[in-house]
N, C-alpha and C positions, 0 to 999 in steps of 0.2 A: 244312341250316345252309346255302343257299346263297341268296344274295338277288340279286345282279344277275349279267348275264353281259357279259364284254366283246365288243367289236366284232371278234372274229377267226374265222377259219374253224370251222366246226362240230365237226369232229374234234377240236379241240386241247384239251389239257387245261388250256389259260389261259384259257378262254373263262368260266370261273367265277370268281365274286368272292363270297367266302365274308364273313359276318357280322362276323367279327372284322375282317377287313382293313377293311371298311366303319368301324365303330366307330373303329379306330386312324385312320383320316384325319378323320373328325369331330372325335376328340380334337387332333388336331395343328392343325386350323383353327382349334379352340375355343382354343387355347394360343397362338396367333398373335393371335387377338384380345384375349387377356387381357392378353397385354404389351404391344399397342398402345394399349389403353384406358389401361394404367399411364405408358407413354410419353405419352401426351396430356394426363395430368392427370385423366383423369376416375374414375381409381381409387386410392384410399387405398393405403399398404403394409400395412395388416391387411387389407383387401379383396382385395389380389393374394395375399398368403398364403392366404386362406381359398380364393379362386378357383384357385389353383395346388393345394390340397391335394385340393380335389374334382375337380380333372383327373387328380391323382394317383391318386386312387380308382378312377377309370375305367379308367386304363391299367393299374393292377394288378388290378383285376377282369378284365379283357380276358386278360393274362399269365398267371394263375391257371387260368382256365377252358380256355386252349388249352394250358397245361403239362399238365392233368389228362388233356384228351383226348389229348395225346401221349403222355403215360406209357402210357395205357389201350391206345390203339392201336399203337403202336410207330410209329407215322407221324407226321413233323413238318414243317411247312413254314414255313421262315424266310427271310426276305428273298427270296423269291419261289423257292426251290428246296423239292424234296420230298427229304427224309432218311428214311431206314428203318434199321431194326435199332438198333444200339448209337449210333450217331451221333443217331438223333431221342431215343434216351433220354436223351443228354446235353443236346441242345437245350432238351428239355421238362422235365428238372430244372433248368436254368438259369431256364426260364421262370418254373418255380416258386418260386426262390430270388427272382428278380426281383421279381415279383409280390407276393410276402411283405413284402419292404423297401418296396415301393411302398406299400402297407396300412399298414405301421407309420408310415411319414411322413405319410400321411394323418390318423393318430391324432395324432400330434405337431403337425401344422401346424391341425388344427381345434382342440386345445387353448390354441394362442397366442392 
């Protein structure tokens, strides 16, 4: 599940950048671009709602996949810190709940 490498020493555990981290960064940049297009007047309000709904789908999918992997492996990485055991299960469960809410909001946003 590794996509890129950080430019840090070889034996560091921080040298690997996961696929979920890359997808979350692209999603953040896309959100900034959508808001900028709306502020410049190039995007209407219904278009903004649809674009945000699609971006919520991406983030919800990332959170759900990361939550499932965290629950199955009992290892979680949140905000650059590794967690094991009960704390990892709590973070992974929170990601599952947040991902479910994001997908629910996606459905509501696409119905508008």
